N, C-alpha and C positions, 0 to 999 in steps of 0.2 A: 331404647331396647340396650340391658344392662348385656356388655358384653361377658364371655365367658372363656377363660382359658385354662390350659392344663399346664403341668410341668413338660419341660423340656430335657430329654435323657435321650442321649445317643440320636440326637435328632429328630427325634421323634416327641410329637407333641402328647401325650399321654393324662391321664386321672390319677389321683394322689392314689397309691396302695389301699387309704385307707375307703375312699371312696367321697370322702368330705371334701366340701369348699370350704373358702372363706372368703368375706365383702371388702373391697376397698369402698372407701365412703367418700362423695365429693363433699370437703370442707365448708362449701358455702351452700348446697343445697340440705345437705345433710340426708340424700338419700344415694345407696350402692351405686358406684359407678361401673366396679365391674366383679366379678363372681371368679377364683381363682382358685386354683388345685391347693389344697390344705397339705404340704407336703411331711413325711415322718420320718422319721430315724430307717426305716426301709427304704423311702427314697431316695435319702443322702447315700447309704451304700449303694443302692442300685446306680446314680452317678456319680459316685467316685469310682466305682467297677466302668464306667462307661469313658471316663476321663481318662482314666490309671490304660486301660486297653488301645486309646488314640493317641495314647502319647511318644510313644516309640517312632510312628509314620508321622507324626506331626514333626517331632523333634527333628527327625530328618530331610523334611519337605524343603526342597532350595528357598534362600533367602525371596530371590523374586518372585516365587509362587504367595508368599506368606505375603509380599511387599503386594500385589495383586488384589490379592482379596481386601485387604485393610482400605487399600486406596478405592477402592470400588463400595466399600462398605461406605466411606465417607460422602461420596457423592451420592449416595442413595439415601443417607441420614439430613443430609442438607437438602437435598430434593422434596423431602416429609418435612420441610419447617411446618408449613400450615398444619399438618397431620400431628407435630409433637405440639404449635400451641395449643389446640383443642385438645389434647390429652392432658397437658399439664394443668390447664384451667379448670378440668374433672376432675384430676385424677389429685390434686396437689392446692389447686386455688392460686395457682402463679399467673398473672399476667404476662401480658405478649410481649412487652420486651424483655423480661426474663426469659420465659420460653423460647423466645427467638435466638437467645445469647446460646441459651443450653446447646441449641441445634448448631451452632455455628462454633461454639468452641469445643463442641464432642466433633465435631468431624475436623476439627483443626488436632485436634487430640487421636485421630485416627489415620491422620496421614502422616503426623511426627512419629506413632509408631510404625507405621510403614516404612519410614527412612530409615527406622533406624534397626532394621531385618537387614541392612547391609553395611550397619559401621564396623571397624575392625571388633573383632571377638577374642583378642587377645595381645599379646606382645611377647619378644625375646628378651629372656633375662641375661645376664651376665653371669658365668658360672667359674668355679676354681678348679673344675674338672677337666681333665683333656679328653678331647671326639666329642664331647658330651652338646648336643643342642637342647637349650634349658626354656620351656617357655610357661607363663600362664597364659591360661585359657578361660573363656566366659562357657559356662554349659547350662543349658535348661535346668531349674530346679527339678521340675515334673507337674503333680498337680497341684495346683494353688486353691486356694480358697477363697474366694471373695465373696464381702457384704458390703453391700453399700445403701447412701442412706437416701430418703425421701426427697431433702430441701433443693436437691439442685440435681435431679434425679437422673435427667441424660447426662449432662456432664461428669456426674462420677461413679452413674453405672459404666460408660464409656471405660474411664480412667480405671476402675476395676479391673478391667480385662483386656483392654487394648496394649500394652506394654507388655504384659504376662503373655499373650498369644503371639505376640511380635516376637520375644526372646526366644519360642517353641516350647511354652510351657501349653500345658491344658487348665482348664479352670472348670470349677463348680462354683456358679453364682447365686448368694442368696439373696434378693431383693428385702427394699423395706417391705415392711408390711403394709405401709401405707403410701406406697408406689410401686406396687411389683410388677405393673407393666413399663411405664417410664424408663425405671431402673434395672429392668430384667427384662422383661419379654420382650418390649419394643426391640434393645438392642442385641438379642439373641437372632429376631427375625430378619435385621437386614445383615448380619454378619452369615445366616445360615443364606440368605439370600446373593449374597456376595461371593458365595461359593465356601464356606466355610465346611470342612469335611466333618461327617457326622461324630461326636463325641469328645470335641475339641471345646467347646464351651456348652455346658448342661444349667439349665438352672431349675433352683427347685424354692418353689414358693411357700409360706406356712403361713397356717394361725397364727396373730399373734399368742397364743395360752403354749403352743408350741415351742414358742421359740430359743428358748435356752435347751431345750432339750436339742433339738434340730443344731444347733451350733455346736454344741456340744458334741456331738456324733460327726457333724465335718470336719474341726479342728482335732478331734482324735482319732480320727480315721490314720491308720500308720500309712496310707500310701498317698495322702495328702503331705507334702514337705516346707508350704510356709501358709501364710495368712495375711490378708490386706485386707483393711480394717477403715474405713469413713466415718466419722458418728460421734455421740456423745464422750465425753472425758468419762463419763459414770460406764456407761456401758465400754468404750474401748478400756477401760482396765477391767472390765471380767473378760473381754476378750483376748487381752494379752495375757494375764496370768494362767488359762486357760493355755493359750500358745505355749508360755514359758512351762507349764507341767507336762506338756508334752514333745518337752524341746523341738517345738518349730519356732524357725524366726516369724516376724512379725513387721508389715511395714503399718501403724496407726497416726492417720491421721482425725485429730478430736480437735475438742473444744475452742475457742479461745474468749480474752477477757482484753478487748484488743482496745489500745489507744489512738487519739489523732492528736498530735502537739500543733498547737496552732502558737506559733512565738509571735514575738512584741513587734516584729516586722515586716506581719504575712498580709496579704491583700485579703480583705477583709471579705470581701465580696465573694473572691474567689475560695476562701476557706470555709463560707456558708453554704456554698454550691458544693463544696466538697462532703463537708460534712452531712448534710441531707441525704447525696448520694450512699456516703457509705456507712450511714444508722439505717436506712429504710427500703433501701432496694431489697424486694422479695419480703419486704413487710420486717424485714431486720433478722430472717430466717437463713444466714447465711452464716458460716461459721469466720469469715474474714470480716462481720460488718463490725463497726465501731458503736463498741459499748461503753465509750468516755472519752468526750471532747473535753481533752487540757489545755484552757486558753490562759495566756498571761494578761494578769490580771485589768495592765491599764487598757488592753482591748472587751475582756470579758464582758459588761456592760452592753455596748454596742453588737457584739456578736450575738449576746443570748436573744436579745429584742430583735434582731434580724433572723434571724434561727430559727425561733419561736413562729416568726410571722411567717415563713415560710412552711415550718411543717405545716401550720393549722389549714396552709392549703391546699396541701395534698389532697386528689380528689382517692376517694375511700370509696370500696365495696364490692361490688361484681367482679371475678376476675378474668370474665369473659368480653366486659364491658371496653367499649371503646376509650381510651383516656386514662384509664381506672391505673392509679398508682399504689398504692395503700391495698392490696387482695386480704381476705381473712388468713390467719393462722392454722396449722394444718391440722389440728383439733378442738374441741369444746375442753381438753383437759388441756392441752395446750395454752389457752386464752386463759383459762383459771391459774395457770401460774405463773404468767405473764402476769394478769394484772392484780394477784397477789404479790409481787415484785414491786409493785408500783404502790400499792395499798399498805404494806407494810413501811416503804419511806415514808409515804406521808404522814401517818402515823407516828413516826419517828421524829417529822421534823422537817422533812423535804419539801420543797415546793415545785408546784408543777408551773412551769414556763410555756407549757403546751398541752393540751391532751388530757386525760380526767382518769386513763386507767382502766375506762368503766367496758365492761362487756357485751356488745350491742348485736342486733340480731343479724345474724342468725347463729347467734352463738359461738363465734368465732372469730368477731370482727372487734378491735381495737384500734383504734382510733391514733394516729401515732404521738406518742409522749414525749415529753424531756423534762427532765428533773433536772434541780440545781439543791445545794445547798446539801450534799449527799454528804453521811458520815459512814466511821466503819463501822459503828453498829448496826447499819441497816443493811439487809440480805442482796442489795443491787450493787452495793460498791463492789462486794467478791464475785456473786454468781454469776455466772453468763446469763445475759437477758435472752437471748435468742427469739425477741421478737419487735415488733415497734417499738421501742422507748430506747433512749440513749439519756447520758447523764453527763450534764457539763459541769467539771470542776475548775475555779480560779485557781491558779500559783502565782508568785511572784517573780519567779526566774526560772532559768533552765534546771539548776537543778535540783528543783523542788520536782521541775516536770517530767525531768526524767527520774528523779525516786518516786514518785508516784505512778508513770505507766510502768515502772519494775515491779510495782507493789500487788503482786499479784500471783498465784501457783501457775498460771497459764503462760502460754510465750507463743502465738501462732504470727501475728501479723502485725501492724502499725503502718501509721503515717505521720510524717512531720510538716509543715506548712509554712515556709520562710522566704524571703525574696533574698535571700544571703545562700547560695546553695552548698558553698562549703561549711557555714554554719549548720545546714541542715545534716549535712552528711556526718558531721561529727557529731552532732546528736543521734543521729541513726546508729552511728557505730556502738554507742553505749547502751541501745536498748537491747533487753533479753527474748528476741524473737528467732524465730526459723526467719522471717520475711520482713522487710520494710521498704518502704517508698517514700520518697522526698520527693515533695512540694506536690504529694497527692494523698489519696484518702487509703483507707487500708485493702481495700476489693481491688482484685488484680489476679490473673491467671494466665499463665502460656503456654504450651504443651512443654515447650522445650527447656523450662525454665525448674527446678527443686523446688517440688513445693512439700511442704510439712512445716512442724514445731518444735519448740522446744518446751524442755519441764512439761509439766500436766497436758501440753496440746500434743503429744504424741513421740514418736522415732522413726526413722528410718524417710524417704523421699519417693514422692511421685514425681514423674518428669523428668526429661533428660537426661543426662549422662548419668546421673545419681540414679534414676530410677530405672533406667536399664540395668544395673550395677545390682541393684534391691531386689531385680526376680531371677537372678542367675547366680550359680554357683561359682566360684573360681577355684579353679582344678591348674595343679603343677604337674606338667607333662615334661619327659626328658627323653630322649633316642642317644643311643652310641651310634652316632653316625662314621665313625674311623676309629679302627683297631677291636681291642676288646679292652673292657675293663677290667684291672686288677681285684682279685679280692683275698686279702690278709690269710684267710686259712682255708 
């Protein structure tokens, strides 16, 4: 039976003002997974009104009360891991290890947000004025517009709201049309069950055809004070431009063209293991996935043989089946895009060391592919793959490896594999990315760490102290504590 869900506004689930609904589709079966309300501009206005009305009381809520709600939500989410596994298999084609990781990390994000509620919120400043106490304080921004993606739906849906709520903001969340439950309504359910007051978190789902006007209305509403978005660079650019037009600050975490550098002293078996995981976890549909393995030429032949052999053995198919490593991509359109990238490269002289790039039944499955002999004239050289494929680039030395790693408009994350830690740190220091991991691949996330990219991978940070600061305003407050101020006129 297909689930049917409404919008969540002021703590109440209700139909869209238009009366319409829209389907999210199971990418493995092609059948509707759920019917959700197709929210409109009018519904956005209602959701923002509810968030604005709830803001003053939520911002004044004692830190311990906010912390208790977030901690309860963390335990509830962790307890619902089996539900998350089934939900992600049906809604986005996620395999069990990936879905379980989503539940675990999202629960930790709620715990970390809970801890942030009682962190210092300001400092005393030096002053040249007599009798003055000068302070810098962090205060909630107000209503936050949050737009969450489908690929790591529970992680990124929670990340979109947890710290904003912890800092005393209220939120209107617009989840992806491909995962309206996993990255929106599920999170709302848990937080409200944990005791979140009505109106503090509102969820507006929408039909894909209405997305542009819904986002425009959400960002443009004068009661919305900031935006956070995770998704593709193409969409993020539009969100950023809209936010800038309305003079709204934004945190944007966008795509990556992430390198894994394998130096000439690397442990070859470890490097292969790292590259397999980094390239193909969640069928390559993670913003941090390895798009390019940059290998010293002395190791390239052995690495490619071992890597390709491992990749050919990865179990592919039904995401709900035990042992499946590579499930479907999110849609037929996504499969066609990834297959097109591979076909373009092969037509221009690239070689397939593993995989074919062909789309298999049910129209969303592509077996993992490994490309070599890729040159700048091929689309896959510069475009983010975001699917089950990666590229191997042999290089002659460290300088060439660094130059190739930095030869991209994006700069999210990367990895360096070496047996010499000092050398690895030196290489890492020269990569133009927001994140880098030495002796690891490019995928990692911890809620207490600042997460985000540079260049066209976005700006601002989620997580840690940087995230707390992103979702608050800095206010200078002084008090005349002794005597009276002197006024010259």
